[in-house]
ChimeraX commands (.cxc) that place a marker at each C-alpha (Angstrom):
marker #1 position 48.24,-12.81,3.33 radius 0.5
marker #1 position 45.26,-11.71,5.34 radius 0.5
marker #1 position 41.87,-12.48,3.87 radius 0.5
marker #1 position 39.38,-9.67,3.50 radius 0.5
marker #1 position 35.90,-10.28,4.82 radius 0.5
marker #1 position 32.71,-8.53,3.89 radius 0.5
marker #1 position 31.07,-6.85,6.85 radius 0.5
marker #1 position 27.54,-8.11,7.49 radius 0.5
marker #1 position 24.73,-5.65,6.91 radius 0.5
marker #1 position 23.89,-3.60,10.03 radius 0.5
marker #1 position 20.26,-4.76,9.98 radius 0.5
marker #1 position 18.55,-7.97,8.83 radius 0.5
marker #1 position 17.10,-7.79,5.32 radius 0.5
marker #1 position 13.55,-8.45,6.48 radius 0.5
marker #1 position 13.51,-5.36,8.70 radius 0.5
marker #1 position 11.69,-2.47,7.00 radius 0.5
marker #1 position 12.39,1.27,7.28 radius 0.5
marker #1 position 16.17,0.87,7.69 radius 0.5
marker #1 position 18.84,1.12,4.95 radius 0.5
marker #1 position 20.59,-2.05,3.80 radius 0.5
marker #1 position 23.94,-2.67,2.10 radius 0.5
marker #1 position 24.95,0.99,2.13 radius 0.5
marker #1 position 22.27,1.86,-0.39 radius 0.5
marker #1 position 22.09,5.47,-1.64 radius 0.5
marker #1 position 19.65,7.90,-0.12 radius 0.5
marker #1 position 19.98,6.09,3.20 radius 0.5
marker #1 position 17.76,8.68,4.87 radius 0.5
marker #1 position 14.73,7.73,2.74 radius 0.5
marker #1 position 13.48,4.74,4.73 radius 0.5
marker #1 position 13.87,6.31,8.19 radius 0.5
marker #1 position 12.27,9.44,6.76 radius 0.5
marker #1 position 9.31,7.42,5.47 radius 0.5
marker #1 position 8.94,5.82,8.91 radius 0.5
marker #1 position 8.93,9.14,10.74 radius 0.5
marker #1 position 6.70,10.86,8.20 radius 0.5
marker #1 position 4.35,7.88,8.06 radius 0.5
marker #1 position 3.58,8.17,11.75 radius 0.5
marker #1 position 2.72,11.87,11.58 radius 0.5
marker #1 position -0.94,11.40,10.47 radius 0.5
marker #1 position -1.57,8.96,13.31 radius 0.5
marker #1 position 0.08,11.18,15.92 radius 0.5
marker #1 position -1.83,14.20,14.63 radius 0.5
marker #1 position -5.15,12.36,14.90 radius 0.5
marker #1 position -4.34,11.09,18.39 radius 0.5
marker #1 position -3.29,14.56,19.55 radius 0.5
marker #1 position -6.52,16.14,18.31 radius 0.5
marker #1 position -8.57,13.34,19.86 radius 0.5
marker #1 position -6.97,13.79,23.27 radius 0.5
marker #1 position -7.52,17.56,23.05 radius 0.5
marker #1 position -11.18,17.17,22.08 radius 0.5
marker #1 position -10.63,18.89,18.73 radius 0.5
marker #1 position -12.45,16.36,16.56 radius 0.5
marker #1 position -15.94,16.74,15.13 radius 0.5
marker #1 position -19.24,15.94,16.83 radius 0.5
marker #1 position -18.81,12.34,15.61 radius 0.5
marker #1 position -15.16,11.68,16.49 radius 0.5
marker #1 position -15.26,7.93,15.79 radius 0.5
marker #1 position -16.47,8.47,12.23 radius 0.5
marker #1 position -13.84,11.16,11.71 radius 0.5
marker #1 position -11.06,8.90,12.97 radius 0.5
marker #1 position -12.27,6.09,10.72 radius 0.5
marker #1 position -12.37,8.40,7.71 radius 0.5
marker #1 position -8.95,9.91,8.32 radius 0.5
marker #1 position -7.29,6.54,8.87 radius 0.5
marker #1 position -8.93,5.12,5.75 radius 0.5
marker #1 position -7.91,8.10,3.63 radius 0.5
marker #1 position -4.32,7.87,4.90 radius 0.5
marker #1 position -4.27,4.16,3.97 radius 0.5
marker #1 position -5.44,5.01,0.46 radius 0.5
marker #1 position -2.80,7.74,0.11 radius 0.5
marker #1 position 0.00,5.34,1.03 radius 0.5
marker #1 position -1.45,2.68,-1.26 radius 0.5
marker #1 position -1.51,5.08,-4.21 radius 0.5
marker #1 position 2.03,6.21,-3.38 radius 0.5
marker #1 position 3.25,2.61,-3.40 radius 0.5
marker #1 position 1.55,2.01,-6.76 radius 0.5
marker #1 position 3.29,5.07,-8.20 radius 0.5
marker #1 position 6.81,3.80,-7.46 radius 0.5
marker #1 position 7.27,1.53,-10.49 radius 0.5
marker #1 position 5.70,3.95,-13.02 radius 0.5
marker #1 position 7.91,6.73,-11.63 radius 0.5
marker #1 position 10.99,4.58,-12.13 radius 0.5
marker #1 position 10.05,3.68,-15.69 radius 0.5
marker #1 position 8.85,7.10,-16.78 radius 0.5
marker #1 position 11.52,9.26,-15.15 radius 0.5
marker #1 position 14.29,6.66,-14.69 radius 0.5
marker #1 position 14.45,7.41,-10.99 radius 0.5
marker #1 position 16.13,4.67,-8.98 radius 0.5
marker #1 position 14.91,5.61,-5.52 radius 0.5
marker #1 position 11.10,5.00,-5.67 radius 0.5
marker #1 position 11.35,1.17,-5.75 radius 0.5
marker #1 position 13.50,1.30,-2.62 radius 0.5
marker #1 position 10.62,2.71,-0.59 radius 0.5
marker #1 position 7.75,0.84,-2.25 radius 0.5
marker #1 position 7.74,-1.83,0.46 radius 0.5
marker #1 position 7.64,0.73,3.26 radius 0.5
marker #1 position 4.81,2.66,1.62 radius 0.5
marker #1 position 2.83,-0.53,1.14 radius 0.5
marker #1 position 3.34,-1.57,4.76 radius 0.5
marker #1 position 2.11,1.80,5.95 radius 0.5
marker #1 position -0.94,1.41,3.69 radius 0.5
marker #1 position -1.70,-1.91,5.36 radius 0.5
marker #1 position -0.99,-0.45,8.79 radius 0.5
marker #1 position -3.48,2.39,8.37 radius 0.5
marker #1 position -6.04,0.14,6.69 radius 0.5
marker #1 position -5.80,-2.20,9.70 radius 0.5
marker #1 position -6.23,0.73,12.10 radius 0.5
marker #1 position -9.21,1.87,10.01 radius 0.5
marker #1 position -10.83,-1.55,10.40 radius 0.5
marker #1 position -9.89,-1.89,14.09 radius 0.5
marker #1 position -11.48,1.48,14.84 radius 0.5
marker #1 position -14.68,0.21,13.22 radius 0.5
marker #1 position -14.36,-3.10,15.09 radius 0.5
marker #1 position -13.62,-1.74,18.57 radius 0.5
marker #1 position -14.97,1.80,18.81 radius 0.5
marker #1 position -17.84,1.71,16.32 radius 0.5
marker #1 position -19.21,-1.82,16.79 radius 0.5
marker #1 position -17.76,-2.68,20.24 radius 0.5
marker #1 position -16.75,-6.19,19.07 radius 0.5
marker #1 position -20.31,-7.02,18.01 radius 0.5
marker #1 position -19.22,-9.66,15.49 radius 0.5
marker #1 position -22.79,-10.46,14.50 radius 0.5
marker #1 position -23.39,-6.86,13.46 radius 0.5
marker #1 position -19.98,-6.72,11.77 radius 0.5
marker #1 position -20.62,-9.80,9.63 radius 0.5
marker #1 position -24.07,-8.45,8.79 radius 0.5
marker #1 position -22.46,-5.19,7.64 radius 0.5
marker #1 position -19.91,-7.05,5.53 radius 0.5
marker #1 position -22.66,-9.14,3.92 radius 0.5
marker #1 position -25.31,-6.45,3.44 radius 0.5
marker #1 position -23.49,-3.12,2.98 radius 0.5
marker #1 position -21.54,-3.02,-0.30 radius 0.5
marker #1 position -19.07,-0.32,0.71 radius 0.5
marker #1 position -18.05,-2.35,3.76 radius 0.5
marker #1 position -17.90,-5.54,1.67 radius 0.5
marker #1 position -15.41,-4.10,-0.82 radius 0.5
marker #1 position -13.42,-2.34,1.91 radius 0.5
marker #1 position -13.05,-5.59,3.86 radius 0.5
marker #1 position -12.10,-7.41,0.64 radius 0.5
marker #1 position -9.37,-4.83,0.00 radius 0.5
marker #1 position -7.98,-5.35,3.51 radius 0.5
marker #1 position -8.01,-9.14,3.08 radius 0.5
marker #1 position -6.11,-8.83,-0.22 radius 0.5
marker #1 position -3.52,-6.59,1.39 radius 0.5
marker #1 position -2.79,-9.09,4.17 radius 0.5
marker #1 position -0.79,-11.63,2.09 radius 0.5
marker #1 position 1.01,-8.77,0.37 radius 0.5
marker #1 position 2.19,-7.41,3.72 radius 0.5
marker #1 position 3.16,-10.89,4.96 radius 0.5
marker #1 position 5.21,-11.63,1.83 radius 0.5
marker #1 position 6.94,-8.26,1.52 radius 0.5
marker #1 position 10.33,-9.61,2.62 radius 0.5
marker #1 position 13.25,-10.74,0.50 radius 0.5
marker #1 position 12.99,-14.17,2.09 radius 0.5
marker #1 position 9.42,-14.46,0.78 radius 0.5
marker #1 position 10.65,-13.76,-2.76 radius 0.5
marker #1 position 13.14,-16.62,-2.44 radius 0.5
marker #1 position 10.54,-19.01,-1.05 radius 0.5
marker #1 position 7.80,-18.21,-3.56 radius 0.5
marker #1 position 10.03,-17.67,-6.56 radius 0.5
marker #1 position 10.24,-14.30,-8.22 radius 0.5
marker #1 position 7.57,-14.87,-10.88 radius 0.5
marker #1 position 4.98,-16.20,-8.42 radius 0.5
marker #1 position 5.82,-13.39,-6.00 radius 0.5
marker #1 position 5.29,-10.79,-8.75 radius 0.5
marker #1 position 1.94,-12.34,-9.75 radius 0.5
marker #1 position 0.83,-12.34,-6.11 radius 0.5
marker #1 position 1.76,-8.72,-5.61 radius 0.5
marker #1 position -0.14,-7.65,-8.69 radius 0.5
marker #1 position -3.17,-8.03,-6.42 radius 0.5
marker #1 position -2.24,-4.61,-5.07 radius 0.5
marker #1 position -4.03,-3.07,-8.07 radius 0.5
marker #1 position -7.18,-5.02,-7.23 radius 0.5
marker #1 position -6.88,-3.89,-3.61 radius 0.5
marker #1 position -6.39,-0.29,-4.75 radius 0.5
marker #1 position -9.45,-0.42,-6.99 radius 0.5
marker #1 position -11.56,-1.91,-4.21 radius 0.5
marker #1 position -10.30,0.72,-1.75 radius 0.5
marker #1 position -11.26,3.52,-4.18 radius 0.5
marker #1 position -14.68,1.91,-4.69 radius 0.5
marker #1 position -15.09,1.63,-0.90 radius 0.5
marker #1 position -14.32,5.34,-0.62 radius 0.5
marker #1 position -16.72,6.20,-3.46 radius 0.5
marker #1 position -19.62,4.26,-1.94 radius 0.5
marker #1 position -18.83,5.61,1.54 radius 0.5
marker #1 position -19.12,9.25,0.44 radius 0.5
marker #1 position -22.73,10.35,0.18 radius 0.5
marker #1 position -22.48,13.85,-1.34 radius 0.5
marker #1 position -19.24,15.02,-2.94 radius 0.5
marker #1 position -17.64,12.12,-4.82 radius 0.5
marker #1 position -14.93,14.20,-6.51 radius 0.5
marker #1 position -12.21,13.05,-4.11 radius 0.5
marker #1 position -12.78,9.28,-4.47 radius 0.5
marker #1 position -13.12,9.71,-8.24 radius 0.5
marker #1 position -9.75,11.48,-8.25 radius 0.5
marker #1 position -8.08,8.57,-6.46 radius 0.5
marker #1 position -9.78,6.09,-8.80 radius 0.5
marker #1 position -8.51,8.04,-11.81 radius 0.5
marker #1 position -4.96,8.10,-10.43 radius 0.5
marker #1 position -5.01,4.34,-9.81 radius 0.5
marker #1 position -6.38,3.79,-13.31 radius 0.5
marker #1 position -3.66,5.97,-14.82 radius 0.5
marker #1 position -0.92,4.12,-12.92 radius 0.5
marker #1 position -2.32,0.80,-14.10 radius 0.5
marker #1 position -2.43,2.12,-17.67 radius 0.5
marker #1 position 1.26,3.08,-17.47 radius 0.5
marker #1 position 2.17,-0.39,-16.22 radius 0.5
marker #1 position 0.09,-1.97,-18.98 radius 0.5
marker #1 position 1.71,0.20,-21.66 radius 0.5
marker #1 position 5.21,-0.80,-20.59 radius 0.5
marker #1 position 4.17,-4.47,-20.41 radius 0.5
marker #1 position 2.75,-4.35,-23.95 radius 0.5
marker #1 position 5.87,-2.66,-25.27 radius 0.5
marker #1 position 8.10,-5.28,-23.65 radius 0.5
marker #1 position 5.95,-8.06,-25.10 radius 0.5
marker #1 position 6.18,-6.56,-28.60 radius 0.5
marker #1 position 9.96,-6.27,-28.26 radius 0.5
marker #1 position 10.18,-9.96,-27.27 radius 0.5
marker #1 position 8.01,-10.97,-30.24 radius 0.5
marker #1 position 10.18,-8.94,-32.61 radius 0.5
marker #1 position 13.34,-10.58,-31.27 radius 0.5
marker #1 position 11.78,-14.04,-31.56 radius 0.5
marker #1 position 10.80,-13.39,-35.19 radius 0.5
marker #1 position 14.28,-12.07,-35.97 radius 0.5
marker #1 position 15.89,-15.13,-34.42 radius 0.5
marker #1 position 13.68,-17.61,-36.27 radius 0.5
marker link #1:1,2 radius 0.2
marker link #1:2,3 radius 0.2
marker link #1:3,4 radius 0.2
marker link #1:4,5 radius 0.2
marker link #1:5,6 radius 0.2
marker link #1:6,7 radius 0.2
marker link #1:7,8 radius 0.2
marker link #1:8,9 radius 0.2
marker link #1:9,10 radius 0.2
marker link #1:10,11 radius 0.2
marker link #1:11,12 radius 0.2
marker link #1:12,13 radius 0.2
marker link #1:13,14 radius 0.2
marker link #1:14,15 radius 0.2
marker link #1:15,16 radius 0.2
marker link #1:16,17 radius 0.2
marker link #1:17,18 radius 0.2
marker link #1:18,19 radius 0.2
marker link #1:19,20 radius 0.2
marker link #1:20,21 radius 0.2
marker link #1:21,22 radius 0.2
marker link #1:22,23 radius 0.2
marker link #1:23,24 radius 0.2
marker link #1:24,25 radius 0.2
marker link #1:25,26 radius 0.2
marker link #1:26,27 radius 0.2
marker link #1:27,28 radius 0.2
marker link #1:28,29 radius 0.2
marker link #1:29,30 radius 0.2
marker link #1:30,31 radius 0.2
marker link #1:31,32 radius 0.2
marker link #1:32,33 radius 0.2
marker link #1:33,34 radius 0.2
marker link #1:34,35 radius 0.2
marker link #1:35,36 radius 0.2
marker link #1:36,37 radius 0.2
marker link #1:37,38 radius 0.2
marker link #1:38,39 radius 0.2
marker link #1:39,40 radius 0.2
marker link #1:40,41 radius 0.2
marker link #1:41,42 radius 0.2
marker link #1:42,43 radius 0.2
marker link #1:43,44 radius 0.2
marker link #1:44,45 radius 0.2
marker link #1:45,46 radius 0.2
marker link #1:46,47 radius 0.2
marker link #1:47,48 radius 0.2
marker link #1:48,49 radius 0.2
marker link #1:49,50 radius 0.2
marker link #1:50,51 radius 0.2
marker link #1:51,52 radius 0.2
marker link #1:52,53 radius 0.2
marker link #1:53,54 radius 0.2
marker link #1:54,55 radius 0.2
marker link #1:55,56 radius 0.2
marker link #1:56,57 radius 0.2
marker link #1:57,58 radius 0.2
marker link #1:58,59 radius 0.2
marker link #1:59,60 radius 0.2
marker link #1:60,61 radius 0.2
marker link #1:61,62 radius 0.2
marker link #1:62,63 radius 0.2
marker link #1:63,64 radius 0.2
marker link #1:64,65 radius 0.2
marker link #1:65,66 radius 0.2
marker link #1:66,67 radius 0.2
marker link #1:67,68 radius 0.2
marker link #1:68,69 radius 0.2
marker link #1:69,70 radius 0.2
marker link #1:70,71 radius 0.2
marker link #1:71,72 radius 0.2
marker link #1:72,73 radius 0.2
marker link #1:73,74 radius 0.2
marker link #1:74,75 radius 0.2
marker link #1:75,76 radius 0.2
marker link #1:76,77 radius 0.2
marker link #1:77,78 radius 0.2
marker link #1:78,79 radius 0.2
marker link #1:79,80 radius 0.2
marker link #1:80,81 radius 0.2
marker link #1:81,82 radius 0.2
marker link #1:82,83 radius 0.2
marker link #1:83,84 radius 0.2
marker link #1:84,85 radius 0.2
marker link #1:85,86 radius 0.2
marker link #1:86,87 radius 0.2
marker link #1:87,88 radius 0.2
marker link #1:88,89 radius 0.2
marker link #1:89,90 radius 0.2
marker link #1:90,91 radius 0.2
marker link #1:91,92 radius 0.2
marker link #1:92,93 radius 0.2
marker link #1:93,94 radius 0.2
marker link #1:94,95 radius 0.2
marker link #1:95,96 radius 0.2
marker link #1:96,97 radius 0.2
marker link #1:97,98 radius 0.2
marker link #1:98,99 radius 0.2
marker link #1:99,100 radius 0.2
marker link #1:100,101 radius 0.2
marker link #1:101,102 radius 0.2
marker link #1:102,103 radius 0.2
marker link #1:103,104 radius 0.2
marker link #1:104,105 radius 0.2
marker link #1:105,106 radius 0.2
marker link #1:106,107 radius 0.2
marker link #1:107,108 radius 0.2
marker link #1:108,109 radius 0.2
marker link #1:109,110 radius 0.2
marker link #1:110,111 radius 0.2
marker link #1:111,112 radius 0.2
marker link #1:112,113 radius 0.2
marker link #1:113,114 radius 0.2
marker link #1:114,115 radius 0.2
marker link #1:115,116 radius 0.2
marker link #1:116,117 radius 0.2
marker link #1:117,118 radius 0.2
marker link #1:118,119 radius 0.2
marker link #1:119,120 radius 0.2
marker link #1:120,121 radius 0.2
marker link #1:121,122 radius 0.2
marker link #1:122,123 radius 0.2
marker link #1:123,124 radius 0.2
marker link #1:124,125 radius 0.2
marker link #1:125,126 radius 0.2
marker link #1:126,127 radius 0.2
marker link #1:127,128 radius 0.2
marker link #1:128,129 radius 0.2
marker link #1:129,130 radius 0.2
marker link #1:130,131 radius 0.2
marker link #1:131,132 radius 0.2
marker link #1:132,133 radius 0.2
marker link #1:133,134 radius 0.2
marker link #1:134,135 radius 0.2
marker link #1:135,136 radius 0.2
marker link #1:136,137 radius 0.2
marker link #1:137,138 radius 0.2
marker link #1:138,139 radius 0.2
marker link #1:139,140 radius 0.2
marker link #1:140,141 radius 0.2
marker link #1:141,142 radius 0.2
marker link #1:142,143 radius 0.2
marker link #1:143,144 radius 0.2
marker link #1:144,145 radius 0.2
marker link #1:145,146 radius 0.2
marker link #1:146,147 radius 0.2
marker link #1:147,148 radius 0.2
marker link #1:148,149 radius 0.2
marker link #1:149,150 radius 0.2
marker link #1:150,151 radius 0.2
marker link #1:151,152 radius 0.2
marker link #1:152,153 radius 0.2
marker link #1:153,154 radius 0.2
marker link #1:154,155 radius 0.2
marker link #1:155,156 radius 0.2
marker link #1:156,157 radius 0.2
marker link #1:157,158 radius 0.2
marker link #1:158,159 radius 0.2
marker link #1:159,160 radius 0.2
marker link #1:160,161 radius 0.2
marker link #1:161,162 radius 0.2
marker link #1:162,163 radius 0.2
marker link #1:163,164 radius 0.2
marker link #1:164,165 radius 0.2
marker link #1:165,166 radius 0.2
marker link #1:166,167 radius 0.2
marker link #1:167,168 radius 0.2
marker link #1:168,169 radius 0.2
marker link #1:169,170 radius 0.2
marker link #1:170,171 radius 0.2
marker link #1:171,172 radius 0.2
marker link #1:172,173 radius 0.2
marker link #1:173,174 radius 0.2
marker link #1:174,175 radius 0.2
marker link #1:175,176 radius 0.2
marker link #1:176,177 radius 0.2
marker link #1:177,178 radius 0.2
marker link #1:178,179 radius 0.2
marker link #1:179,180 radius 0.2
marker link #1:180,181 radius 0.2
marker link #1:181,182 radius 0.2
marker link #1:182,183 radius 0.2
marker link #1:183,184 radius 0.2
marker link #1:184,185 radius 0.2
marker link #1:185,186 radius 0.2
marker link #1:186,187 radius 0.2
marker link #1:187,188 radius 0.2
marker link #1:188,189 radius 0.2
marker link #1:189,190 radius 0.2
marker link #1:190,191 radius 0.2
marker link #1:191,192 radius 0.2
marker link #1:192,193 radius 0.2
marker link #1:193,194 radius 0.2
marker link #1:194,195 radius 0.2
marker link #1:195,196 radius 0.2
marker link #1:196,197 radius 0.2
marker link #1:197,198 radius 0.2
marker link #1:198,199 radius 0.2
marker link #1:199,200 radius 0.2
marker link #1:200,201 radius 0.2
marker link #1:201,202 radius 0.2
marker link #1:202,203 radius 0.2
marker link #1:203,204 radius 0.2
marker link #1:204,205 radius 0.2
marker link #1:205,206 radius 0.2
marker link #1:206,207 radius 0.2
marker link #1:207,208 radius 0.2
marker link #1:208,209 radius 0.2
marker link #1:209,210 radius 0.2
marker link #1:210,211 radius 0.2
marker link #1:211,212 radius 0.2
marker link #1:212,213 radius 0.2
marker link #1:213,214 radius 0.2
marker link #1:214,215 radius 0.2
marker link #1:215,216 radius 0.2
marker link #1:216,217 radius 0.2
marker link #1:217,218 radius 0.2
marker link #1:218,219 radius 0.2
marker link #1:219,220 radius 0.2
marker link #1:220,221 radius 0.2
marker link #1:221,222 radius 0.2
marker link #1:222,223 radius 0.2
marker link #1:223,224 radius 0.2
marker link #1:224,225 radius 0.2
marker link #1:225,226 radius 0.2
view
C-alpha cells in the first residue's frame, strides 16, 4: 500500500508576503506587498519629475514617516478587528503590515541621515539628544527593530510564545512614541497627529478591555473550581 506524503509548503515559513499552507485569501499577502510599495513608488516618481515642494527632502521625510505610522496603526488594528468582528483574515497580514511600518520608518530615518544630515553623525547625535521630537522618533525606530527581527515563526519557537508576546507588546509603546514624534514635529495644525494618537489609544483600550474580561473569566472559573 503506497504511503501518502504531505507536500512541503511552496515557500519557507519565514518568508513574508507569500501565502503558506494553502491559507484562505491567498491574494492578501501579495496584495499587501504590491500596495505597500505604491507610496514609495509614487514619491520617487514625483521626485524624479520635480513635482515636490520647495523643500523636497523635508517632504520626502514627512511622507515616509506618515506612511510608516499608517502601517503601524494598521498592524495594531488587526487583533482588535479579529476580536470585535470575528474576522479571521486580519491576523494573517499583521506581520506584513508591521514589516512595512518598519521599512518606511527606516527609510524615513535614512532620508534624514543621508539627504538631510549628509552622514554628519555628530549633528545627528546632537539632534537625538537635544531635540525631543527626534529623540522619541529614534526611540520608536529602535523599539521596532527587535520586533521586525523576531517576526518569524522560528523566533516564536526560540523565544517561547509568552516571551514573544510580551516582547511584541512593545509595538504599542513604539506607536505612542511615533504619534508623539509626529505631534512634536508639526508646528501649526496638530489635528492629524492627535487623530493618530486617539486611534492608537482606542486600539489599546480595546485590547485592555478584552484582557480584563479574560482575566475575570479565569478568576470566576478558579473560584468555581475551588
